[in-house]
C-alpha positions as CSV (number, residue, x, y, z in Angstrom):
1,X,117.8,109.5,102.9
2,X,117.8,109.7,106.5
3,X,120.7,109.2,109.1
4,X,120.7,109.2,112.8
5,X,123.4,110.5,115.2
6,X,122.9,110.6,119.0
7,X,119.4,112.1,119.2
8,X,119.2,113.9,115.9
9,X,117.8,112.7,112.7
10,X,119.5,114.0,109.5
11,X,117.4,114.4,106.5
12,X,118.3,114.6,102.8
13,X,115.8,116.4,100.7
14,X,116.3,116.6,97.0
15,X,113.0,118.6,96.4
16,X,111.9,116.8,93.5
17,X,112.3,118.5,90.2
18,X,113.1,121.8,92.0
19,X,116.7,122.3,90.8
20,X,119.0,123.9,93.3
21,X,116.5,123.7,96.1
22,X,117.6,120.5,97.9
23,X,118.7,120.8,101.6
24,X,120.2,118.8,104.3
25,X,118.7,119.4,107.7
26,X,117.9,117.9,111.0
27,X,115.4,117.5,113.8
28,X,115.9,116.9,117.6
29,X,114.0,113.4,118.0
30,X,113.6,114.2,122.0
31,X,111.3,116.9,121.1
32,X,107.7,116.3,121.1
33,X,107.1,118.8,118.2
34,X,110.6,118.8,116.4
35,X,111.6,121.8,114.5
36,X,113.4,121.4,111.1
37,X,116.9,123.2,111.2
38,X,118.4,123.6,107.8
39,X,122.3,122.9,107.6
40,X,123.1,122.9,104.0
41,X,120.9,124.6,101.3
42,X,120.9,125.2,97.5
43,X,122.0,121.9,96.7
44,X,121.1,120.1,93.3
45,X,119.4,117.0,93.8
46,X,121.4,115.5,96.7
47,X,120.5,112.0,96.8
48,X,122.4,110.0,99.7
49,X,123.8,110.8,103.1
50,X,126.0,108.8,105.4
51,X,127.8,109.4,108.9
52,X,131.5,109.1,109.7
53,X,132.1,110.5,113.2
54,X,131.1,114.0,113.2
55,X,131.3,114.2,109.4
56,X,128.3,114.0,107.2
57,X,129.0,112.7,103.7
58,X,126.5,113.4,101.0
59,X,126.2,113.2,97.2
60,X,125.4,116.4,95.1
61,X,127.2,115.4,92.0
62,X,130.3,115.2,94.0
63,X,130.8,113.2,97.4
64,X,131.0,116.1,99.8
65,X,131.1,116.3,103.6
66,X,130.7,118.9,106.4
67,X,131.0,118.8,110.3
68,X,127.8,118.3,112.1
69,X,129.1,120.1,115.2
70,X,129.8,123.2,113.5
71,X,127.1,126.0,113.9
72,X,127.7,127.2,110.2
73,X,129.0,124.1,108.5
74,X,131.2,124.5,105.7
75,X,131.0,122.0,102.7
76,X,134.2,120.4,101.6
77,X,134.2,118.5,98.2
78,X,135.8,115.3,98.1
79,X,135.6,113.9,94.5
80,X,133.3,113.9,91.6
81,X,131.1,110.9,91.3
82,X,128.5,110.9,88.5
83,X,125.5,109.2,90.3
84,X,125.2,108.1,93.9
85,X,121.9,106.4,95.1
86,X,123.1,105.4,98.6
87,X,126.1,105.6,100.9
88,X,127.3,103.8,104.0
89,X,130.4,103.9,106.3
90,X,132.1,100.3,107.2
91,X,135.5,100.3,108.9
92,X,136.8,103.5,107.8
93,X,135.5,103.2,104.1
94,X,132.5,104.8,102.6
95,X,130.8,102.5,100.3
96,X,128.9,104.1,97.5
97,X,126.0,102.7,95.4
98,X,126.5,104.1,91.8
99,X,125.2,103.2,88.4
100,X,125.6,99.4,88.2
101,X,128.4,99.2,90.6
102,X,129.3,99.4,94.4
103,X,132.5,101.4,94.9
104,X,134.3,102.8,98.1
105,X,136.7,105.4,99.1
106,X,139.2,105.3,102.2
107,X,138.0,107.8,104.6
108,X,141.2,107.9,106.4
109,X,143.1,109.0,103.1
110,X,143.9,112.9,102.7
111,X,143.6,112.2,98.8
112,X,141.1,109.1,98.3
113,X,140.6,107.6,95.1
114,X,137.4,105.6,93.9
115,X,137.8,101.8,94.2
116,X,135.5,99.8,92.7
117,X,134.2,96.8,94.7
118,X,131.8,95.0,92.5
119,X,129.9,95.4,89.2
120,X,126.0,94.9,89.0
121,X,123.5,94.4,86.2
122,X,121.4,97.1,87.4
123,X,122.0,100.1,89.8
124,X,121.8,99.3,93.8
125,X,119.6,101.8,95.6
126,X,119.8,100.7,99.2
127,X,122.4,99.5,101.7
128,X,122.4,98.3,105.3
129,X,125.1,96.3,107.3
130,X,124.9,93.3,109.5
131,X,127.4,90.8,111.0
132,X,130.2,91.7,108.6
133,X,128.2,91.6,105.5
134,X,127.0,94.7,103.3
135,X,123.7,94.0,102.2
136,X,122.1,96.0,99.3
137,X,119.0,96.2,97.0
138,X,119.2,96.0,93.3
139,X,116.2,95.6,91.0
140,X,113.9,93.2,92.9
141,X,116.9,91.5,94.5
142,X,118.4,91.5,98.0
143,X,122.1,90.4,98.0
144,X,125.1,90.8,100.3
145,X,128.8,90.7,100.0
146,X,131.8,90.4,102.5
147,X,133.4,93.9,102.2
148,X,136.8,92.6,103.6
149,X,137.3,90.2,100.4
150,X,139.4,91.8,97.6
151,X,136.9,90.7,94.7
152,X,133.6,89.8,96.6
153,X,131.0,87.8,94.8
154,X,127.2,88.9,95.6
155,X,125.3,86.2,97.3
156,X,121.4,86.5,96.7
157,X,119.5,86.7,99.9
158,X,115.9,87.2,98.5
159,X,114.9,87.7,94.9
160,X,111.7,88.4,92.8
161,X,110.3,90.8,95.1
162,X,107.2,92.9,94.2
163,X,109.0,96.1,93.0
164,X,112.4,97.7,93.1
165,X,114.0,97.9,96.5
166,X,114.4,101.5,97.8
167,X,115.3,101.1,101.4
168,X,116.6,98.5,103.9
169,X,117.4,98.5,107.5
170,X,118.1,95.7,110.2
171,X,116.4,95.7,113.6
172,X,118.0,93.0,115.4
173,X,117.4,89.8,113.4
174,X,114.8,91.4,111.4
175,X,115.5,93.0,107.8
176,X,112.8,95.6,107.0
177,X,112.4,96.2,103.2
178,X,110.9,99.2,101.4
179,X,109.9,98.9,97.6
180,X,108.9,101.5,95.1
181,X,105.3,101.4,94.1
182,X,104.4,99.5,97.1
183,X,102.7,101.1,99.9
184,X,103.9,98.7,102.6
185,X,107.1,97.5,104.7
186,X,108.1,93.9,104.1
187,X,110.2,91.9,106.7
188,X,112.6,88.9,106.7
189,X,113.4,87.3,110.0
190,X,117.0,86.2,109.7
191,X,116.7,84.0,112.8
192,X,114.5,81.6,110.7
193,X,115.6,79.0,108.1
194,X,114.6,79.1,105.3
195,X,114.2,83.1,104.8
196,X,110.7,84.0,104.1
197,X,109.6,87.4,103.0
198,X,106.4,88.5,105.2
199,X,104.4,91.9,105.1
200,X,105.1,93.8,108.2
201,X,102.9,96.9,107.8
202,X,100.9,98.8,105.5
203,X,102.4,102.4,105.4
204,X,99.0,104.1,104.1
205,X,101.2,107.2,103.2
206,X,102.8,105.7,100.0
207,X,106.1,103.9,99.3
208,X,108.9,104.0,102.0
209,X,111.9,105.4,100.4
210,X,114.3,105.7,103.5
211,X,114.5,104.1,107.1
212,X,116.2,105.3,110.0
213,X,116.0,103.5,113.7
214,X,116.3,105.5,117.0
215,X,116.0,103.5,120.2
216,X,112.8,101.4,119.6
217,X,111.2,103.7,116.9
218,X,111.3,103.3,113.3
219,X,111.5,106.7,111.2
220,X,110.2,106.3,107.4
221,X,110.6,108.8,104.7
222,X,108.5,108.9,101.4
223,X,105.0,108.6,100.4
224,X,102.5,111.3,100.6
225,X,103.6,115.1,101.1
226,X,107.0,116.0,102.5
227,X,106.7,114.0,105.6
228,X,108.5,111.7,107.8
229,X,106.5,109.2,109.9
230,X,107.3,107.4,113.0
231,X,106.3,103.7,114.0
232,X,106.9,103.3,117.6
233,X,107.5,100.2,119.5
234,X,109.4,98.2,116.9
235,X,110.5,95.4,119.5
236,X,106.8,94.7,120.2
237,X,105.6,94.8,116.8
238,X,108.4,92.4,115.5
239,X,108.1,89.9,118.2
240,X,104.9,88.3,116.5
241,X,105.6,84.7,115.6
242,X,103.9,82.9,112.7
243,X,102.4,79.5,112.8
244,X,99.2,79.8,110.7
245,X,97.6,83.2,109.6
246,X,94.2,84.2,110.8
247,X,91.6,85.2,108.4
248,X,91.9,88.9,107.7
249,X,91.0,90.8,110.7
250,X,89.8,94.3,111.4
251,X,88.5,96.4,114.2
252,X,85.1,98.0,114.5
253,X,84.2,100.7,115.3
254,X,87.7,102.4,114.4
255,X,88.0,105.1,115.9
256,X,86.0,104.5,119.1
257,X,85.6,105.9,122.4
258,X,83.9,102.9,124.5
259,X,84.1,99.5,122.9
260,X,85.8,97.7,119.9
261,X,85.1,94.4,118.2
262,X,87.6,92.2,116.5
263,X,86.1,91.1,113.3
264,X,87.2,88.1,111.3
265,X,87.8,85.8,114.2
266,X,85.3,82.9,115.4
267,X,87.1,81.3,118.2
268,X,88.5,82.2,121.5
269,X,91.5,84.5,121.6
270,X,93.9,86.6,123.8
271,X,94.2,90.2,123.4
272,X,97.0,92.7,124.6
273,X,96.7,96.4,124.0
274,X,99.9,98.6,123.8
275,X,100.4,102.3,123.9
276,X,102.9,104.1,121.7
277,X,105.5,103.7,124.2
278,X,105.2,100.0,123.9
279,X,103.6,99.7,127.5
280,X,100.9,97.0,128.2
281,X,97.8,99.0,129.2
282,X,95.0,96.4,128.8
283,X,94.8,92.5,128.2
284,X,92.2,89.7,128.3
285,X,90.4,87.1,126.5
286,X,87.4,87.0,124.3
287,X,85.3,84.4,122.3
288,X,82.0,84.4,120.4
289,X,79.8,84.9,123.5
290,X,81.8,88.0,124.6
291,X,83.1,90.2,121.7
292,X,83.2,93.7,123.0
293,X,86.4,95.1,124.4
294,X,85.8,98.0,126.6
295,X,88.4,100.8,126.2
296,X,86.5,103.6,128.1
297,X,89.3,103.9,130.6
298,X,92.2,104.4,128.0
299,X,93.4,108.0,127.4
300,X,92.8,109.1,123.8
301,X,95.4,108.1,121.2
302,X,96.7,105.6,118.8
303,X,97.1,102.1,120.3
304,X,98.3,98.6,118.9
305,X,96.2,95.5,119.9
306,X,98.0,92.0,119.7
307,X,95.6,89.2,118.8
308,X,96.7,85.5,119.4
309,X,95.6,82.0,120.3
310,X,97.3,78.7,120.5
311,X,97.1,77.7,116.7
312,X,97.5,81.1,114.8
313,X,99.7,83.7,113.9
314,X,99.7,86.6,116.4
315,X,98.2,89.6,114.6
316,X,98.9,93.1,115.3
317,X,96.2,95.8,114.5
318,X,96.0,99.6,115.2
319,X,93.0,101.6,116.5
320,X,92.3,105.1,117.8
321,X,90.6,105.8,121.0
322,X,88.6,109.2,121.0
């Protein structure tokens, strides 16, 4: 799991099958090459973290917490909970995704008890919150409840997804979804009716198991190796509106040092190229007669190119300038 507080990203690493080697650490997101700082080590399969003020709550067979402002934090055990898959704080309550249920504890209580919120047919694995509703993924469904209700009834938002849901997060009106066994991030635009599940981005690194957002960047954990990946410029990438899809597009050559071509389109189109800070660095128009896009004046690095015309879905591709 991941969590953001100010400019720091907190990381819960259960270390797979290495019993007793789980850690909770942090990195400074303002640093160009952040260094991992271990806060708590020697944990047995920590599975979830959640922030409440300066307290970081985590699951390690028990629900525990420590103060993130302390140089040498001391862990305080709160209560035993057999299995925890996600944590989220809403209105002074810590919501807990457990085996086939969602429960909560009162964070203002000196002696909190576990309160059952709703029972489910399978275990929930992901939480997010928006506009007064707690959204959660269980099995191949996304549902929501009103946490202020005494006996909330889950309302199905999306169902029959490709695989079990591992991660959820909202960016404005867009819900981003990560699934087990699927190496991509999917998206649902809640400003549209009806809701439609779309592919947002192939991760190319394996399944996305956790999300966090800081400013305009999405941080993704999971996949190949013990890595966290950053997707920059979310506002630009998620501003693409669909009318009709292009035939599959690709860039050739990629990487390139001088010119690129957009393959898979045979009509006039507009293009905009953005750097990793979301700044527009080049734009223009191309057709069958003029296909090359000269990138010779761009600095070396990764770029996004947005392709659009008057009839089709805008399409965003990545390329590398050498």
